[in-house]
C-alpha positions in Angstrom: 0.1 0.2 0.1 2.8 2.3 1.1 4.6 1.8 -2.4 1.5 2.4 -4.4 0.8 5.7 -2.4 4.4 6.7 -3.2 4.3 5.8 -6.9 0.9 7.8 -7.2 2.5 11.0 -5.6 5.6 10.7 -7.6 3.4 10.2 -10.9 1.3 13.2 -9.9 4.1 15.7 -9.1 5.7 14.7 -12.4 2.6 14.8 -14.3 1.4 18.3 -13.2 4.7 20.0 -14.0 5.8 20.7 -10.8 9.2 22.3 -10.7 11.0 23.3 -7.4 11.7 27.0 -6.8 15.2 26.7 -6.8 15.3 25.3 -10.3 13.4 27.9 -11.6 15.4 30.7 -10.1 18.3 29.0 -11.4 17.3 28.9 -14.9 16.4 32.6 -14.8 20.2 33.4 -14.3 23.0 32.4 -16.0 26.1 29.9 -15.0 28.4 30.9 -12.5 28.0 33.5 -9.9 29.8 36.3 -8.5 28.6 38.0 -5.3 29.3 41.4 -4.2 27.9 43.2 -1.2 28.3 46.9 -1.2 30.5 47.4 1.8 29.1 49.3 4.9 31.4 52.2 5.8 29.9 52.3 9.3 29.7 48.5 10.1 32.0 46.4 7.5 31.6 43.5 9.7 27.7 43.2 8.7 28.9 43.0 5.2 31.1 39.6 5.7 28.2 38.1 7.4 25.8 39.0 4.8 28.1 38.1 1.8 28.8 34.8 3.9 25.2 33.8 3.7 24.3 34.7 0.3 27.2 32.6 -1.0 26.3 29.7 1.0 22.5 30.0 -0.4 24.1 30.0 -4.1 25.7 27.1 -3.5 23.4 25.0 -1.1 19.8 26.3 -2.4 20.3 26.9 -6.2 23.2 24.2 -6.5 25.3 27.0 -8.8 29.1 27.6 -8.6 30.9 30.6 -7.4 33.2 32.5 -9.6 35.5 35.5 -9.4 34.3 38.7 -11.0 35.8 38.3 -14.4 35.0 34.8 -15.3 31.5 35.0 -13.8 28.3 34.9 -16.2 25.9 36.3 -13.5 26.5 38.9 -10.8 24.3 39.4 -7.7 24.9 42.5 -6.0 23.4 43.1 -2.5 23.4 46.3 -0.7 22.2 46.7 3.3 19.2 49.3 3.2 18.7 48.9 6.9 19.5 46.8 10.1 18.1 47.0 13.4 17.9 45.4 16.7 14.4 45.2 18.5 14.0 44.2 22.3 11.6 41.2 22.5 11.6 40.2 26.0 13.0 41.0 29.4 13.8 39.0 32.4 12.3 39.4 35.9 15.1 42.0 36.8 14.2 44.1 33.8 17.1 43.4 31.8 16.8 42.7 28.1 16.9 38.5 27.5 16.2 38.6 23.8 16.4 40.4 20.6 15.4 40.3 17.0 17.5 41.4 14.2 15.8 43.1 11.3 17.5 43.5 8.1 16.7 44.9 4.6 18.7 43.8 1.7 18.6 45.3 -1.9 19.4 42.5 -4.3 20.2 43.4 -7.7 21.0 41.2 -10.9 20.9 40.7 -14.5 18.6 38.0 -15.7 19.0 35.9 -18.9 17.0 38.1 -20.9 19.1 41.2 -20.3 16.6 42.6 -17.9 18.0 43.9 -14.6 16.0 42.6 -11.7 16.2 44.6 -8.5 14.2 43.5 -5.1 14.2 44.7 -1.5 14.2 41.6 0.7 13.7 41.3 4.5 15.2 38.9 6.9 14.7 38.6 10.7 16.2 36.4 13.3 15.2 36.0 17.2 18.1 35.3 19.5 18.5 35.2 23.3 21.2 37.2 25.1 21.1 36.2 28.8 22.7 33.0 29.3 23.3 30.3 32.4 26.9 30.6 33.6 28.0 28.6 36.8 24.3 28.0 37.9 23.4 31.5 37.7 22.2 33.7 34.8 24.0 36.1 33.2 21.7 39.1 32.7 24.0 41.3 30.8 21.7 42.7 27.8 24.8 43.6 25.8 24.9 41.8 22.3 28.2 40.0 21.8 29.9 40.0 18.4 29.4 36.5 17.9 25.5 36.9 18.4 25.4 39.8 16.5 27.2 38.0 13.5 25.0 34.9 13.6 21.9 36.9 14.0 22.9 39.2 10.7 24.0 35.9 8.8 20.6 34.2 9.5 18.5 37.3 8.9 20.7 37.4 5.4 20.0 33.8 4.8 16.3 34.4 5.2 16.4 37.6 3.0 18.1 35.3 0.2 15.4 33.0 0.5 12.9 35.7 -0.1 15.0 37.0 -3.1 15.1 33.3 -4.6 11.4 33.1 -4.5 11.0 36.6 -6.2 13.4 35.5 -8.7 11.7 32.5 -9.5 8.2 34.3 -9.8 9.8 36.7 -12.3 11.3 33.8 -14.0 7.7 32.2 -14.4 6.4 35.4 -15.6 9.1 35.8 -18.3 8.7 32.2 -19.4 4.8 32.6 -19.6 5.4 35.7 -21.7 7.5 34.0 -24.2 5.0 31.5 -24.5 2.5 33.8 -25.7 
């Protein structure tokens, strides 16, 4: 019974024309990719976290290869529009115990048809700053550099996922227009 259900599901998915978003997005841009993140003069460390997250997303989510600026067939340029940290909760002593990193990144790339595609994408990430140290809570509400880097990297990954989805939708619209 289980095998029959599995075969039926596979036939249904193949027969209905299902395509993963990552495949559609991959078809929308060409070959190898170069990632450039516009450097933030006020906080260059954020730029490194965002660039790492985008590069990881290109390789893992899209299955594309990275290349240097001269040999890449596609370029993705990202720029930080805004970055903020919002307090989410407080402990019993009034110290901040968790934050949310809110990030807005503008992604810009050239599609296969020559059109420039630009999209502002949002990512956020919740994290705790109070920790248990030697059987007592460290109630410092200061964000460590590691927490900040991890939060920005995770928010960047979420923003990149939104970009991939928007890229796939744009690819479907282009494909539909070509069929008309």
